[in-house]
Structure formats: structure tokens, C-alpha cells
N, C-alpha and C positions, 0 to 999 in steps of 0.2 A: 055456392061457388065462391072460391077464394081467389082474390086477385094476386097475381105474382108480383114480386117486388119490382120487376122491370115494368110491368103494366101500371102498377101504382105510381112509379116514378114518372112515366109518361103522362098519366092523368094529372099528377101534381104539377108538372111543368106546364101543361096546357092550362091548368087552373091559374097559375101565376100569369101566364100570357093574357088570358081572358080578363083577369082582374085589372090589367092596365086600362082597359076601356070601361069595365064595369067593376068598380072597387068592391061591391058586395060579394063578388065571386071569391074573394080572399077568405071569407068566413069558412068555406069548405076546408081550407088548409088548417085553420085554427081548430075546427071540430075534429079533423082527422089526426092531428099531431100534438095538440096541447097536452093531453094526459101523459104522453111519452116524454115530452120535453120537461114537464113538471116533475115527473118521477126522477129523471136524470138530475135535475137541480136539487131535489130533496136528498138524494143519496150523497150529494157533494156539500150541501150547505145547511140542510135541515128545512123543516116545513115552512117556517116564517119567511126566510129569505127566498125560498124557492117560489113562493107565490109572486113576489115582485119580479124575480128574474124571468120566470116563464112568461109573464105578461109583457115584460119589456122585449123579450125575444120576438114576439109577434108584432109588437109596435115597430121595432127596427126593421123586421122583414117586410112589413107592409110599406114602410116609407122607402125602402131600398129595392122594392120588387122589380123596378125597371132595370136594375143591375144584374139580376139573376140570369144566368145562361145555363141551359141544361147540359152543355158539353163539359162544364166544370164539375158536374155531379148532381145527384138527386136533390130535390127540395129538402127532404128529410135531413140529409147530411149538412146542407146549408143552414138549416134551423139549429141543428146541434152544434155547428161551428159558431154561430152567433151566441148560443148558450154558453159554450166553453169560454169564449172571450169575456162575456159578462161575468161568469163565475170567477175567472181569474182576476178581473178588475175588482170584483167584490172582495175577494180574499186579500188583495194588495191594500185596498182601502182599510180593511179591518186591521191588518198588520201595522199600517201607518198610525192608526188611531191608538193602538196598544202601545206603540213606542212613545207617544207623547204624554 
């Protein structure tokens, strides 16, 4: 049986909520979404940078999980938003270093 994206979104949101009291719960989100976030980063930055970016996405998400609210969108979109911001920051830093 396959879980629909709506059901998966509700499960993810509940996982974030539970992780506030039991931090180990957050590992389920890492297991469910890391590969997709990593692939996203690989397509934009290459394998080496993607490893660091994907890891940092989950570190940031874990530290800011108390700010997540399901009414703003699914956890998956939140994670990809964090990844997009980090990728943009990485690219800007590379451009700055090339200019010097």
C-alpha cells in the first residue's frame, strides 16, 4: 500500500511535532527525505558539495523544528526550501571566491 502525498505530509508534520518532545523521532524524517534532498543538491552543485548541503539541511531543520507549522506547507517543501537557500548561499560564496 502506498501512502498518498497528503497522508505522508500529515505523518511528517506529526513526526516534527513529536520530535519536539522526543528528538530521536526526527530521524524518521531524515530516513524518509535525505536521499531526495541529496539528489536535488547533486543536480545543482555536484556530488561533493551535495553531501555537505544535504547534511546541513537536516541539521538546520532539526534546530528549527519548533518553527515549523503545517499550515505553511508540507515538511518536504520546508526541507527543499532550506536546501534551496543553502545552495544559493553556496553559489554566492563560490562567485565571491572566484572574484578575488
